[in-house]
C-alpha positions in Angstrom: -154.4 -89.8 -48.1 -154.5 -86.5 -46.1 -155.8 -86.9 -42.5 -157.7 -84.3 -40.6 -158.6 -83.8 -36.9 -162.1 -82.2 -36.9 -163.5 -80.7 -33.7 -167.0 -79.4 -33.6 -168.3 -77.6 -30.6 -172.1 -77.4 -30.1 -174.2 -74.3 -29.7 -175.1 -73.7 -26.1 -178.6 -72.2 -26.3 -181.6 -73.7 -24.6 -182.6 -76.9 -26.5 -179.2 -77.4 -28.1 -178.8 -80.9 -26.8 -182.3 -81.9 -28.0 -181.5 -80.4 -31.4 -178.3 -82.5 -31.5 -180.2 -85.6 -30.7 -182.8 -84.9 -33.4 -180.0 -84.5 -36.0 -177.9 -87.4 -34.7 -179.4 -90.1 -37.0 -178.5 -88.1 -40.1 -175.0 -87.5 -38.7 -174.5 -91.2 -38.1 -175.7 -92.1 -41.6 -173.0 -89.7 -43.0 -170.4 -91.3 -40.7 -171.5 -94.8 -41.9 -171.0 -93.8 -45.6 -167.5 -92.3 -44.7 -166.6 -95.5 -42.9 -167.7 -97.7 -45.9 -165.5 -95.5 -48.2 -162.5 -95.6 -45.9 -162.6 -91.9 -45.1 -163.7 -92.3 -41.4 -161.0 -93.4 -39.0 -162.6 -92.6 -35.6 -165.0 -90.2 -34.0 -167.0 -89.6 -30.9 -168.7 -87.1 -28.6 -167.0 -84.5 -26.4 -168.7 -84.6 -22.9 -169.1 -82.0 -20.2 -168.7 -82.8 -16.5 -172.3 -84.0 -16.4 -171.5 -86.5 -19.3 -173.7 -84.6 -21.7 -172.6 -84.3 -25.3 -171.3 -80.8 -26.1 -169.4 -81.5 -29.3 -167.6 -84.0 -31.4 -164.2 -85.0 -32.6 -163.5 -86.9 -35.8 -160.4 -88.1 -37.6 -161.2 -88.3 -41.3 -159.0 -88.8 -44.4 -159.5 -87.8 -48.0 -157.4 -87.9 -51.1 -158.2 -84.3 -52.1 -159.1 -81.2 -50.0 -162.2 -80.8 -52.2 -163.5 -84.1 -50.7 -163.1 -82.6 -47.2 -165.0 -79.5 -48.4 -167.7 -81.7 -49.9 -168.1 -83.5 -46.6 -168.3 -80.1 -44.8 -171.0 -78.9 -47.2 -173.1 -82.0 -46.5 -172.4 -82.8 -42.8 -175.7 -82.6 -41.0 -174.2 -81.3 -37.8 -172.8 -78.3 -39.8 -175.7 -77.8 -42.1 -178.4 -78.1 -39.4 -176.4 -75.9 -37.0 -175.6 -78.4 -34.2 -171.9 -77.3 -34.3 -171.4 -73.6 -33.6 -167.6 -73.8 -34.2 -165.8 -76.3 -36.4 -162.0 -76.5 -36.4 -160.1 -78.6 -39.0 -156.4 -79.3 -38.6 -154.0 -81.5 -40.5 -153.4 -84.7 -38.6 -151.3 -87.9 -38.8 -152.5 -91.1 -37.1 -149.6 -92.9 -35.4 -148.8 -96.3 -36.7 -148.2 -98.2 -33.5 
């Protein structure tokens, strides 16, 4: 499977964190489905110096790039505009 490092940086407008928290349950439901299918390897929130969430990092894997695109088309943090910028890079998890 092809592995990807995904970094999503949140919008910074007033209320952005509240919006993130409102969308978070749907985002977690998507992550749970990815975990069950073996596509989710790890993920978590990026924090600022006040320990507030300002983005996310995920490592996902898919057989085909079309599956990655399907995830991006359905990911709540993308579709509901929590993440302002999303960067996807090929990645390889170290086998240690």
